Structure formats: C-alpha cells, structure tokens
PASEBA-1860 file (N, C-alpha, C; in nm, 3 decimals):
! residues 270
1> XXXXXXXX> -5.995/1.743/-4.384/-5.916/1.836/-4.466/-5.979/1.848/-4.604 ~ -5.986/1.969/-4.657/-6.042/1.991/-4.790/-5.942/1.942/-4.894 ~ -5.989/1.848/-4.982/-5.901/1.790/-5.082/-5.897/1.871/-5.210 ~ -5.975/1.978/-5.220/-5.975/2.058/-5.341/-5.852/2.147/-5.345 ~ -5.800/2.166/-5.465/-5.687/2.255/-5.481/-5.738/2.396/-5.506 ~ -5.651/2.491/-5.483/-5.690/2.630/-5.504/-5.731/2.653/-5.648 ~ -5.847/2.714/-5.665/-5.894/2.744/-5.800/-5.976/2.634/-5.862 ~ -5.989/2.517/-5.798/-6.068/2.407/-5.855/-6.216/2.438/-5.841
9> XXXXXXXX> -6.297/2.390/-5.935/-6.441/2.411/-5.922/-6.494/2.349/-5.794 ~ -6.597/2.410/-5.737/-6.653/2.360/-5.612/-6.695/2.215/-5.628 ~ -6.659/2.132/-5.530/-6.699/1.992/-5.530/-6.606/1.901/-5.607 ~ -6.507/1.954/-5.677/-6.416/1.872/-5.757/-6.289/1.846/-5.678 ~ -6.252/1.718/-5.663/-6.133/1.683/-5.589/-6.011/1.681/-5.680 ~ -5.895/1.676/-5.615/-5.770/1.668/-5.693/-5.769/1.544/-5.779 ~ -5.814/1.430/-5.724/-5.818/1.305/-5.801/-5.910/1.317/-5.921 ~ -6.024/1.381/-5.903/-6.118/1.397/-6.013/-6.060/1.485/-6.123
17> XXXXXXXX> -5.991/1.590/-6.084/-5.927/1.676/-6.183/-5.820/1.601/-6.260 ~ -5.742/1.517/-6.188/-5.638/1.439/-6.254/-5.698/1.340/-6.353 ~ -5.807/1.274/-6.313/-5.873/1.181/-6.404/-5.928/1.253/-6.526 ~ -5.980/1.374/-6.504/-6.032/1.452/-6.614/-5.923/1.489/-6.714 ~ -5.807/1.527/-6.663/-5.694/1.560/-6.752/-5.649/1.437/-6.830 ~ -5.642/1.322/-6.762/-5.602/1.199/-6.829/-5.700/1.162/-6.939 ~ -5.829/1.179/-6.912/-5.931/1.149/-7.012/-5.917/1.240/-7.133 ~ -5.894/1.369/-7.108/-5.877/1.463/-7.218/-5.754/1.429/-7.302
25> XXXXXXXX> -5.645/1.391/-7.236/-5.522/1.356/-7.308/-5.542/1.231/-7.392 ~ -5.613/1.131/-7.337/-5.639/1.009/-7.414/-5.726/1.040/-7.534 ~ -5.828/1.122/-7.514/-5.917/1.157/-7.625/-5.840/1.227/-7.737 ~ -5.754/1.320/-7.702/-5.675/1.390/-7.805/-5.584/1.294/-7.879 ~ -5.518/1.205/-7.803/-5.426/1.110/-7.866/-5.498/1.014/-7.959 ~ -5.614/0.963/-7.914/-5.689/0.869/-7.997/-5.742/0.937/-8.122 ~ -5.794/1.060/-8.107/-5.845/1.133/-8.224/-5.734/1.157/-8.325 ~ -5.619/1.199/-8.278/-5.506/1.225/-8.368/-5.462/1.097/-8.437
33> XXXXXXXX> -5.455/0.988/-8.361/-5.410/0.861/-8.418/-5.503/0.812/-8.528 ~ -5.633/0.813/-8.503/-5.726/0.763/-8.604/-5.735/0.856/-8.724 ~ -5.719/0.983/-8.702/-5.716/1.076/-8.816/-5.595/1.046/-8.905 ~ -5.483/1.010/-8.842/-5.361/0.983/-8.918/-5.369/0.855/-8.999 ~ -5.436/0.752/-8.946/-5.439/0.623/-9.015/-5.564/0.604/-9.101 ~ -5.649/0.705/-9.108/-5.774/0.693/-9.184/-5.754/0.644/-9.327 ~ -5.653/0.692/-9.402/-5.639/0.647/-9.542/-5.618/0.497/-9.558 ~ -5.554/0.432/-9.462/-5.525/0.288/-9.474/-5.609/0.203/-9.380
41> XXXXXXXX> -5.704/0.264/-9.312/-5.778/0.195/-9.207/-5.856/0.075/-9.259 ~ -5.933/0.092/-9.365/-6.015/-0.017/-9.417/-5.930/-0.132/-9.470 ~ -5.829/-0.099/-9.545/-5.740/-0.201/-9.600/-5.680/-0.286/-9.489 ~ -5.631/-0.222/-9.386/-5.567/-0.295/-9.277/-5.669/-0.375/-9.196 ~ -5.788/-0.319/-9.176/-5.892/-0.394/-9.105/-5.919/-0.528/-9.172 ~ -5.937/-0.524/-9.303/-5.970/-0.646/-9.376/-5.851/-0.741/-9.383 ~ -5.733/-0.685/-9.407/-5.615/-0.770/-9.422/-5.573/-0.833/-9.289 ~ -5.570/-0.754/-9.184/-5.519/-0.805/-9.056/-5.616/-0.901/-8.989
49> XXXXXXXX> -5.744/-0.891/-9.024/-5.842/-0.985/-8.969/-5.868/-1.102/-9.064 ~ -5.794/-1.108/-9.174/-5.816/-1.208/-9.278/-5.960/-1.202/-9.329 ~ -6.010/-1.082/-9.334/-6.144/-1.049/-9.385/-6.257/-1.097/-9.294 ~ -6.224/-1.141/-9.173/-6.328/-1.186/-9.080/-6.407/-1.069/-9.022 ~ -6.353/-0.948/-9.030/-6.424/-0.834/-8.973/-6.560/-0.812/-9.038 ~ -6.574/-0.850/-9.164/-6.703/-0.836/-9.231/-6.807/-0.927/-9.166 ~ -6.769/-1.051/-9.135/-6.860/-1.145/-9.071/-6.894/-1.101/-8.930 ~ -6.798/-1.042/-8.860/-6.825/-0.995/-8.723/-6.929/-0.883/-8.725
57> XXXXXXXX> -6.917/-0.794/-8.821/-7.015/-0.685/-8.829/-7.153/-0.738/-8.866 ~ -7.158/-0.835/-8.955/-7.287/-0.893/-8.990/-7.351/-0.957/-8.866 ~ -7.271/-1.026/-8.786/-7.324/-1.090/-8.665/-7.377/-0.986/-8.568 ~ -7.307/-0.873/-8.554/-7.352/-0.767/-8.463/-7.486/-0.710/-8.506 ~ -7.503/-0.686/-8.637/-7.630/-0.632/-8.685/-7.741/-0.736/-8.676 ~ -7.708/-0.862/-8.696/-7.807/-0.968/-8.675/-7.862/-0.961/-8.533 ~ -7.773/-0.943/-8.437/-7.817/-0.937/-8.297/-7.895/-0.810/-8.268 ~ -7.858/-0.702/-8.332/-7.928/-0.575/-8.312/-8.072/-0.583/-8.359
65> XXXXXXXX> -8.095/-0.645/-8.473/-8.227/-0.646/-8.534/-8.311/-0.767/-8.493 ~ -8.251/-0.863/-8.427/-8.322/-0.986/-8.391/-8.445/-0.955/-8.305 ~ -8.562/-0.991/-8.355/-8.685/-0.973/-8.279/-8.737/-0.831/-8.274 ~ -8.681/-0.741/-8.353/-8.728/-0.602/-8.354/-8.803/-0.573/-8.482 ~ -8.863/-0.456/-8.489/-8.935/-0.417/-8.608/-8.848/-0.361/-8.718 ~ -8.716/-0.347/-8.692/-8.620/-0.298/-8.791/-8.657/-0.158/-8.842 ~ -8.722/-0.079/-8.757/-8.754/0.058/-8.793/-8.712/0.153/-8.683 ~ -8.727/0.282/-8.708/-8.691/0.382/-8.607/-8.554/0.442/-8.632
73> XXXXXXXX> -8.501/0.507/-8.529/-8.371/0.574/-8.538/-8.265/0.492/-8.465 ~ -8.155/0.467/-8.534/-8.045/0.389/-8.477/-7.917/0.471/-8.483 ~ -7.840/0.465/-8.376/-7.712/0.535/-8.369/-7.598/0.434/-8.380 ~ -7.501/0.466/-8.462/-7.375/0.391/-8.464/-7.267/0.484/-8.415 ~ -7.221/0.464/-8.292/-7.122/0.553/-8.232/-6.982/0.495/-8.249 ~ -6.882/0.583/-8.239/-6.744/0.542/-8.273/-6.746/0.477/-8.411 ~ -6.812/0.542/-8.505/-6.847/0.478/-8.633/-6.731/0.462/-8.729 ~ -6.621/0.533/-8.708/-6.505/0.518/-8.794/-6.537/0.546/-8.940
81> XXXXXXXX> -6.502/0.452/-9.027/-6.524/0.470/-9.170/-6.657/0.410/-9.217 ~ -6.748/0.390/-9.124/-6.889/0.364/-9.152/-6.922/0.221/-9.197 ~ -6.833/0.126/-9.176/-6.863/-0.011/-9.219/-6.981/-0.070/-9.142 ~ -6.985/-0.050/-9.011/-7.095/-0.108/-8.933/-7.226/-0.034/-8.961 ~ -7.220/0.097/-8.970/-7.341/0.174/-9.003/-7.395/0.135/-9.139 ~ -7.307/0.112/-9.235/-7.350/0.071/-9.367/-7.413/-0.068/-9.363 ~ -7.355/-0.158/-9.286/-7.411/-0.292/-9.274/-7.555/-0.287/-9.226 ~ -7.585/-0.196/-9.134/-7.722/-0.181/-9.085/-7.811/-0.114/-9.189
89> XXXXXXXX> -7.769/0.001/-9.239/-7.854/0.078/-9.330/-7.883/0.006/-9.460 ~ -7.793/-0.083/-9.502/-7.810/-0.153/-9.629/-7.892/-0.281/-9.616 ~ -7.928/-0.320/-9.494/-8.008/-0.442/-9.478/-8.142/-0.428/-9.549 ~ -8.181/-0.532/-9.620/-8.305/-0.528/-9.695/-8.426/-0.506/-9.605 ~ -8.420/-0.565/-9.484/-8.535/-0.556/-9.395/-8.537/-0.427/-9.312 ~ -8.430/-0.348/-9.320/-8.421/-0.229/-9.236/-8.506/-0.117/-9.293 ~ -8.592/-0.061/-9.209/-8.684/0.045/-9.254/-8.666/0.174/-9.175 ~ -8.557/0.184/-9.101/-8.534/0.301/-9.019/-8.431/0.395/-9.079
97> XXXXXXXX> -8.369/0.472/-8.990/-8.264/0.565/-9.029/-8.146/0.550/-8.934 ~ -8.025/0.564/-8.988/-7.902/0.550/-8.909/-7.833/0.686/-8.901 ~ -7.790/0.720/-8.781/-7.701/0.835/-8.762/-7.570/0.782/-8.707 ~ -7.463/0.806/-8.780/-7.329/0.758/-8.742/-7.250/0.873/-8.682 ~ -7.185/0.847/-8.569/-7.106/0.951/-8.503/-6.963/0.902/-8.479 ~ -6.871/0.995/-8.488/-6.732/0.969/-8.453/-6.665/1.104/-8.427 ~ -6.569/1.107/-8.335/-6.506/1.236/-8.307/-6.384/1.261/-8.395 ~ -6.349/1.165/-8.484/-6.241/1.183/-8.581/-6.304/1.211/-8.717
105> XXXXXXXX> -6.309/1.337/-8.755/-6.377/1.375/-8.879/-6.317/1.307/-9.001 ~ -6.186/1.289/-9.002/-6.122/1.227/-9.118/-6.169/1.084/-9.139 ~ -6.202/1.012/-9.032/-6.254/0.877/-9.046/-6.392/0.879/-9.111 ~ -6.480/0.965/-9.063/-6.613/0.975/-9.123/-6.605/1.015/-9.270 ~ -6.521/1.112/-9.300/-6.509/1.158/-9.438/-6.461/1.046/-9.529 ~ -6.374/0.961/-9.477/-6.323/0.850/-9.557/-6.433/0.750/-9.593 ~ -6.534/0.740/-9.508/-6.638/0.643/-9.532/-6.758/0.692/-9.609 ~ -6.764/0.820/-9.641/-6.885/0.876/-9.703/-6.919/0.811/-9.837
113> XXXXXXXX> -6.818/0.772/-9.911/-6.844/0.711/-10.040/-6.914/0.576/-10.032 ~ -6.913/0.514/-9.916/-6.977/0.382/-9.900/-7.127/0.391/-9.877 ~ -7.176/0.508/-9.837/-7.313/0.516/-9.785/-7.404/0.604/-9.869 ~ -7.365/0.633/-9.992/-7.451/0.711/-10.079/-7.580/0.634/-10.106 ~ -7.689/0.706/-10.111/-7.822/0.650/-10.139/-7.875/0.563/-10.026 ~ -7.814/0.569/-9.908/-7.866/0.497/-9.791/-7.927/0.596/-9.693 ~ -8.018/0.548/-9.610/-8.081/0.633/-9.508/-7.985/0.648/-9.391 ~ -7.878/0.722/-9.416/-7.769/0.732/-9.319/-7.709/0.872/-9.324
121> XXXXXXXX> -7.692/0.930/-9.208/-7.626/1.061/-9.198/-7.516/1.054/-9.093 ~ -7.425/1.149/-9.100/-7.308/1.148/-9.012/-7.303/1.275/-8.928 ~ -7.255/1.258/-8.805/-7.234/1.371/-8.714/-7.098/1.351/-8.649 ~ -7.014/1.452/-8.656/-6.884/1.446/-8.588/-6.906/1.481/-8.441 ~ -6.898/1.379/-8.355/-6.930/1.399/-8.213/-6.862/1.293/-8.130 ~ -6.832/1.329/-8.007/-6.771/1.240/-7.908/-6.880/1.156/-7.844 ~ -6.859/1.026/-7.832/-6.958/0.938/-7.770/-6.983/0.975/-7.624 ~ -6.889/1.042/-7.559/-6.910/1.084/-7.421/-7.003/1.205/-7.412
129> XXXXXXXX> -7.026/1.273/-7.525/-7.111/1.393/-7.525/-7.193/1.395/-7.653 ~ -7.286/1.303/-7.666/-7.365/1.293/-7.788/-7.466/1.407/-7.797 ~ -7.478/1.471/-7.912/-7.567/1.588/-7.926/-7.711/1.550/-7.957 ~ -7.765/1.459/-7.877/-7.900/1.410/-7.900/-7.981/1.417/-7.771 ~ -8.112/1.426/-7.788/-8.202/1.432/-7.674/-8.210/1.296/-7.604 ~ -8.253/1.299/-7.478/-8.273/1.176/-7.402/-8.374/1.086/-7.472 ~ -8.344/0.954/-7.477/-8.439/0.856/-7.526/-8.475/0.869/-7.672 ~ -8.387/0.926/-7.753/-8.422/0.952/-7.893/-8.406/0.830/-7.981
137> XXXXXXXX> -8.320/0.735/-7.943/-8.283/0.626/-8.032/-8.352/0.495/-7.994 ~ -8.385/0.417/-8.096/-8.445/0.285/-8.076/-8.339/0.178/-8.060 ~ -8.219/0.204/-8.106/-8.109/0.109/-8.093/-7.977/0.180/-8.115 ~ -7.868/0.115/-8.072/-7.736/0.175/-8.088/-7.631/0.066/-8.101 ~ -7.525/0.097/-8.171/-7.413/0.005/-8.186/-7.282/0.077/-8.158 ~ -7.184/-0.001/-8.116/-7.046/0.047/-8.105/-6.957/-0.066/-8.157 ~ -6.889/-0.042/-8.267/-6.804/-0.145/-8.325/-6.657/-0.114/-8.304 ~ -6.592/-0.193/-8.221/-6.448/-0.179/-8.195/-6.413/-0.037/-8.148
145> XXXXXXXX> -6.500/0.018/-8.062/-6.477/0.155/-8.019/-6.481/0.179/-7.871 ~ -6.548/0.094/-7.792/-6.564/0.128/-7.651/-6.431/0.129/-7.576 ~ -6.334/0.048/-7.621/-6.205/0.047/-7.549/-6.125/0.174/-7.578 ~ -6.167/0.250/-7.678/-6.098/0.376/-7.710/-6.157/0.495/-7.637 ~ -6.269/0.476/-7.569/-6.333/0.588/-7.500/-6.245/0.636/-7.385 ~ -6.243/0.767/-7.366/-6.166/0.823/-7.256/-6.219/0.775/-7.121 ~ -6.348/0.747/-7.113/-6.409/0.690/-6.992/-6.515/0.590/-7.037 ~ -6.489/0.463/-7.013/-6.585/0.359/-7.051/-6.718/0.378/-6.980
153> XXXXXXXX> -6.713/0.406/-6.850/-6.836/0.422/-6.773/-6.919/0.539/-6.824 ~ -6.854/0.653/-6.849/-6.927/0.769/-6.899/-6.986/0.743/-7.037 ~ -6.913/0.672/-7.120/-6.964/0.640/-7.253/-7.086/0.550/-7.247 ~ -7.082/0.449/-7.161/-7.197/0.359/-7.148/-7.319/0.434/-7.092 ~ -7.295/0.523/-6.997/-7.407/0.601/-6.943/-7.467/0.693/-7.049 ~ -7.381/0.749/-7.134/-7.432/0.836/-7.240/-7.513/0.757/-7.342 ~ -7.469/0.636/-7.373/-7.547/0.552/-7.463/-7.682/0.516/-7.401 ~ -7.682/0.489/-7.271/-7.809/0.461/-7.203/-7.900/0.584/-7.206
161> XXXXXXXX> -7.842/0.701/-7.194/-7.923/0.824/-7.193/-7.997/0.843/-7.324 ~ -7.930/0.819/-7.437/-7.992/0.850/-7.565/-8.084/0.739/-7.615 ~ -8.079/0.622/-7.553/-8.168/0.513/-7.592/-8.302/0.524/-7.520 ~ -8.408/0.491/-7.589/-8.539/0.484/-7.523/-8.540/0.364/-7.429 ~ -8.626/0.364/-7.328/-8.639/0.246/-7.243/-8.672/0.123/-7.327 ~ -8.595/0.018/-7.308/-8.610/-0.102/-7.389/-8.529/-0.102/-7.516 ~ -8.468/0.013/-7.552/-8.385/0.020/-7.672/-8.262/-0.068/-7.658 ~ -8.217/-0.124/-7.767/-8.110/-0.223/-7.764/-7.974/-0.163/-7.799
169> XXXXXXXX> -7.873/-0.206/-7.724/-7.734/-0.170/-7.750/-7.656/-0.297/-7.786 ~ -7.576/-0.288/-7.892/-7.486/-0.397/-7.930/-7.344/-0.342/-7.933 ~ -7.256/-0.408/-7.860/-7.115/-0.368/-7.852/-7.031/-0.481/-7.911 ~ -6.962/-0.450/-8.019/-6.871/-0.543/-8.084/-6.729/-0.501/-8.049 ~ -6.652/-0.594/-7.992/-6.519/-0.553/-7.945/-6.423/-0.671/-7.950 ~ -6.295/-0.638/-7.964/-6.190/-0.739/-7.960/-6.176/-0.797/-7.820 ~ -6.128/-0.921/-7.813/-6.103/-0.988/-7.687/-5.979/-1.075/-7.703 ~ -5.938/-1.137/-7.595/-5.824/-1.228/-7.597/-5.876/-1.370/-7.579
177> XXXXXXXX> -5.856/-1.458/-7.676/-5.907/-1.595/-7.664/-5.845/-1.666/-7.544 ~ -5.925/-1.754/-7.483/-5.881/-1.818/-7.358/-5.815/-1.953/-7.380 ~ -5.853/-2.025/-7.485/-5.809/-2.164/-7.500/-5.673/-2.175/-7.568 ~ -5.589/-2.258/-7.510/-5.462/-2.292/-7.571/-5.483/-2.410/-7.666 ~ -5.398/-2.425/-7.770/-5.281/-2.343/-7.802/-5.315/-2.219/-7.886 ~ -5.444/-2.202/-7.920/-5.482/-2.089/-8.005/-5.447/-1.956/-7.940 ~ -5.462/-1.947/-7.809/-5.432/-1.823/-7.739/-5.287/-1.781/-7.761 ~ -5.194/-1.876/-7.746/-5.052/-1.844/-7.762/-5.022/-1.799/-7.905
185> XXXXXXXX> -5.078/-1.871/-8.003/-5.053/-1.834/-8.142/-5.113/-1.697/-8.173 ~ -5.231/-1.673/-8.121/-5.297/-1.545/-8.144/-5.218/-1.429/-8.083 ~ -5.173/-1.447/-7.961/-5.098/-1.341/-7.895/-4.967/-1.312/-7.966 ~ -4.903/-1.415/-8.019/-4.780/-1.391/-8.097/-4.812/-1.306/-8.219 ~ -4.918/-1.341/-8.292/-4.957/-1.263/-8.409/-4.998/-1.122/-8.369 ~ -5.077/-1.112/-8.262/-5.134/-0.985/-8.220/-5.027/-0.888/-8.171 ~ -4.927/-0.941/-8.102/-4.824/-0.855/-8.043/-4.706/-0.830/-8.135 ~ -4.675/-0.923/-8.223/-4.554/-0.913/-8.304/-4.582/-0.887/-8.451
193> XXXXXXXX> -4.667/-0.968/-8.513/-4.687/-0.959/-8.657/-4.777/-0.841/-8.694 ~ -4.892/-0.831/-8.627/-4.989/-0.726/-8.660/-4.929/-0.585/-8.648 ~ -4.860/-0.550/-8.540/-4.803/-0.414/-8.532/-4.701/-0.387/-8.642 ~ -4.625/-0.489/-8.679/-4.524/-0.472/-8.783/-4.589/-0.443/-8.918 ~ -4.690/-0.522/-8.954/-4.761/-0.498/-9.081/-4.831/-0.362/-9.077 ~ -4.900/-0.335/-8.966/-4.971/-0.209/-8.955/-4.879/-0.088/-8.967 ~ -4.761/-0.097/-8.907/-4.666/0.014/-8.913/-4.618/0.038/-9.056 ~ -4.592/-0.070/-9.131/-4.543/-0.056/-9.268/-4.650/0.004/-9.359
201> XXXXXXXX> -4.773/-0.048/-9.350/-4.879/-0.005/-9.442/-4.930/0.135/-9.406 ~ -4.953/0.159/-9.277/-5.012/0.287/-9.236/-4.908/0.399/-9.224 ~ -4.780/0.359/-9.214/-4.672/0.455/-9.191/-4.691/0.534/-9.063 ~ -4.757/0.470/-8.968/-4.778/0.531/-8.837/-4.703/0.447/-8.735 ~ -4.618/0.511/-8.656/-4.529/0.437/-8.569/-4.592/0.362/-8.455 ~ -4.707/0.411/-8.405/-4.759/0.352/-8.281/-4.902/0.301/-8.288 ~ -4.978/0.334/-8.394/-5.121/0.302/-8.396/-5.147/0.153/-8.379 ~ -5.069/0.070/-8.448/-5.097/-0.073/-8.444/-5.019/-0.144/-8.334
209> XXXXXXXX> -4.945/-0.069/-8.256/-4.897/-0.119/-8.127/-5.001/-0.085/-8.019 ~ -5.071/0.026/-8.038/-5.179/0.064/-7.946/-5.291/-0.039/-7.946 ~ -5.322/-0.094/-8.064/-5.434/-0.188/-8.074/-5.418/-0.307/-7.980 ~ -5.310/-0.386/-7.987/-5.299/-0.498/-7.893/-5.288/-0.454/-7.748 ~ -5.221/-0.343/-7.724/-5.209/-0.295/-7.585/-5.346/-0.260/-7.528 ~ -5.430/-0.193/-7.608/-5.561/-0.153/-7.558/-5.652/-0.274/-7.538 ~ -5.639/-0.375/-7.622/-5.720/-0.496/-7.605/-5.678/-0.572/-7.480 ~ -5.549/-0.582/-7.457/-5.501/-0.654/-7.339/-5.545/-0.587/-7.209
217> XXXXXXXX> -5.558/-0.454/-7.213/-5.597/-0.380/-7.093/-5.747/-0.369/-7.075 ~ -5.823/-0.406/-7.176/-5.968/-0.387/-7.171/-6.032/-0.491/-7.079 ~ -6.141/-0.455/-7.012/-6.206/-0.549/-6.920/-6.252/-0.677/-6.990 ~ -6.262/-0.783/-6.913/-6.312/-0.911/-6.963/-6.458/-0.897/-7.005 ~ -6.509/-0.998/-7.074/-6.649/-0.996/-7.116/-6.742/-0.987/-6.996 ~ -6.708/-1.058/-6.890/-6.790/-1.054/-6.769/-6.789/-0.916/-6.705 ~ -6.670/-0.854/-6.701/-6.660/-0.723/-6.640/-6.729/-0.617/-6.724 ~ -6.718/-0.627/-6.855/-6.789/-0.532/-6.941/-6.940/-0.545/-6.919
225> XXXXXXXX> -6.989/-0.667/-6.908/-7.131/-0.687/-6.882/-7.172/-0.622/-6.750 ~ -7.088/-0.635/-6.648/-7.119/-0.574/-6.518/-7.127/-0.422/-6.531 ~ -7.035/-0.364/-6.604/-7.035/-0.218/-6.619/-7.155/-0.171/-6.703 ~ -7.196/-0.251/-6.798/-7.315/-0.216/-6.875/-7.438/-0.215/-6.784 ~ -7.449/-0.313/-6.696/-7.561/-0.314/-6.602/-7.557/-0.190/-6.511 ~ -7.438/-0.157/-6.463/-7.424/-0.041/-6.375/-7.459/0.089/-6.446 ~ -7.444/0.091/-6.579/-7.470/0.213/-6.655/-7.617/0.230/-6.692 ~ -7.699/0.127/-6.665/-7.841/0.141/-6.694/-7.897/0.043/-6.796
233> XXXXXXXX> -7.827/-0.070/-6.814/-7.874/-0.171/-6.909/-7.914/-0.298/-6.834 ~ -7.999/-0.376/-6.897/-8.044/-0.502/-6.840/-8.042/-0.610/-6.948 ~ -8.066/-0.735/-6.903/-8.064/-0.850/-6.994/-7.934/-0.854/-7.074 ~ -7.823/-0.827/-7.008/-7.693/-0.824/-7.076/-7.648/-0.967/-7.104 ~ -7.615/-0.994/-7.228/-7.563/-1.124/-7.266/-7.457/-1.104/-7.373 ~ -7.378/-1.207/-7.397/-7.274/-1.193/-7.498/-7.239/-1.327/-7.558 ~ -7.184/-1.321/-7.678/-7.132/-1.439/-7.747/-6.992/-1.405/-7.796 ~ -6.914/-1.508/-7.825/-6.781/-1.489/-7.882/-6.782/-1.536/-8.026
241> XXXXXXXX> -6.689/-1.482/-8.103/-6.677/-1.518/-8.244/-6.532/-1.552/-8.274 ~ -6.512/-1.640/-8.372/-6.379/-1.676/-8.421/-6.287/-1.716/-8.305 ~ -6.333/-1.818/-8.231/-6.254/-1.878/-8.122/-6.223/-1.780/-8.010 ~ -6.305/-1.676/-7.995/-6.286/-1.583/-7.885/-6.210/-1.457/-7.919 ~ -6.184/-1.432/-8.046/-6.112/-1.310/-8.087/-6.197/-1.186/-8.063 ~ -6.329/-1.199/-8.081/-6.418/-1.086/-8.058/-6.535/-1.131/-7.972 ~ -6.597/-1.034/-7.907/-6.722/-1.058/-7.833/-6.830/-0.966/-7.888 ~ -6.953/-1.014/-7.880/-7.069/-0.933/-7.917/-7.159/-0.927/-7.794
249> XXXXXXXX> -7.161/-0.811/-7.728/-7.247/-0.790/-7.612/-7.379/-0.727/-7.658 ~ -7.488/-0.776/-7.603/-7.621/-0.725/-7.635/-7.692/-0.693/-7.504 ~ -7.760/-0.580/-7.499/-7.834/-0.541/-7.379/-7.946/-0.446/-7.417 ~ -8.039/-0.431/-7.327/-8.148/-0.335/-7.345/-8.141/-0.228/-7.236 ~ -8.178/-0.107/-7.276/-8.188/0.003/-7.179/-8.294/-0.034/-7.076 ~ -8.261/-0.012/-6.950/-8.356/-0.044/-6.844/-8.488/0.025/-6.872 ~ -8.596/-0.051/-6.866/-8.729/0.004/-6.893/-8.767/0.102/-6.784 ~ -8.845/0.203/-6.820/-8.892/0.300/-6.723/-8.979/0.231/-6.619
257> XXXXXXXX> -8.965/0.273/-6.495/-9.044/0.214/-6.388/-9.192/0.243/-6.410 ~ -9.274/0.144/-6.386/-9.419/0.160/-6.398/-9.472/0.213/-6.266 ~ -9.530/0.331/-6.270/-9.581/0.391/-6.148/-9.733/0.391/-6.149 ~ -9.790/0.378/-6.034/-9.935/0.376/-6.022/-9.988/0.518/-6.028 ~ -10.091/0.544/-6.107/-10.143/0.682/-6.114/-10.198/0.724/-5.979 ~ -10.192/0.852/-5.947/-10.241/0.900/-5.819/-10.392/0.881/-5.806 ~ -10.438/0.851/-5.687/-10.581/0.833/-5.661/-10.637/0.957/-5.589 ~ -10.762/0.986/-5.614/-10.825/1.093/-5.536/-10.822/1.057/-5.388
265> XXXXXX> -10.809/1.159/-5.306/-10.802/1.137/-5.162/-10.924/1.060/-5.114 ~ -10.900/0.964/-5.027/-11.008/0.892/-4.963/-11.048/0.763/-5.031 ~ -11.000/0.739/-5.158/-11.036/0.616/-5.227/-10.944/0.504/-5.183 ~ -10.999/0.386/-5.149/-10.915/0.274/-5.106/-10.842/0.211/-5.222 ~ -10.731/0.143/-5.195/-10.661/0.065/-5.296/-10.740/-0.062/-5.325 ~ -10.741/-0.106/-5.448/-10.814/-0.228/-5.483/-10.733/-0.351/-5.444
END
C-alpha cells in the first residue's frame, strides 16, 4: 500500500512529513525563545553556572586547537551571543578567521560588542542549512547548541559537510552527572532552583524550564559519540567537566578515501 498522502511530494511518507512538521515547529519555538531571552542571556549563563561556563568554553577551545596550526577558517555554529567564538578569535596563538552562525538574529546582535577588532564575522543561519560550500572549514564548534537542533542527525551531517576531511569538530554540551550524592543535589538545583531564578530574571515563563527538560532528554555521551560517527566523523572522544555537568566531544571529519590513480591498459600492478 502506498503510504504517501494525497498531494505529498514523491517519495515522502506520512511519517516523514510529520517529522518535518515537528522539526519546523521546534525550530520556530527555539528561535522565538532565544530571541526573547537574549537581553538577559549572558548574565544568567554566568550566574546560573557560578561562572563555570567561562572555564568550559576555554576547555573546548583548548581541545579544538590542540595539535593544530591554529590557522584557517573556523565555524562556531549555534553561536548565541558569541562567547565561544570570541574565546577562539581572541586566543593569542590563533591566526585564522572565525565565522559565527546562529538562526536567532537577536542573540548575534547582542554579542557584537564583544568581538570588535577580532577576526570574526557573523551570519544569521540555521545549522541544519549552513550557507557554505562543502569542505570549506578547518574546524567547527557548537557550544550548548546541538540539543536545540530540530534534527540532531541532520545538524551533525551538515557540520561534516562543511568541514574539510580531517577537520575537527568540538561539541560542548550539558549533561547529567552520574555519581551520587552530587547527582541528586544537581538535579534538585537544575529542576527547581535554576528555572525559578531564570524565570524571574529573564521574565520568560518557560525558557529556563526548557533547559533542564532538554538536557534530560538529550542522548548520553556514548550515544552522541555514536551519532557523530554515523554522521561522518571519526576518532570521537569526550571528557567531562565539573563532576559531569558538561561534556566536551571532539572528533575529526572522516578523511577522504585514498584511491589509486588509474593505470594505462595492459600495465601490471606492482
């Protein structure tokens, strides 16, 4: 039986159309939410993390640049108010250029004052549809953004597309600590205290309830690593920070296959 509904594009199933609608609805909701909280975003990031977010970003950039020439073009996707992009562009040893992207224009605009006189430019764009050529970037970062993507798999594949073979991706993301009693204390703070403070300061009713809910639903570190491999990355590894509150995943774009040049007809293989 044909599973397509009347009027659906050829080859598209009802389930695929439903997933597409869900993705579009999530993208609209996330864009609207971050645009609304942009004025208080930085203040709350630093306050709610007890200023540890600065150290987490430094650790992510350390991993990005470790063993590299610190030159070329680097993308910071889901860039928000540009803290992670600034951390990279302001490094003394960095000799490249950073392009920061986010689909919430108000977030990017809020961060522009931080990046004056740095080799950094901004593009308002969705990480699922980056306006860049294949293999253009030498490295890429995503700071606290992959769990907000309408499709994690599509986002990872898009990041693989724009990275050159061997280019490095660093994903910094929240996690749920495993060890007790810290886990219990953290979850109490994360579910009860953080949303209450966030709601008062940001004056947004749901944004800081969304944060713990999205973290709890996000794949484990092991599962994220598996999906990164499936999307076209290799050498995937990760570390945790601050007793497991965040993870830093590092991977390289799968290198292009080495093919043997064609031989003239009749010549034997060596």
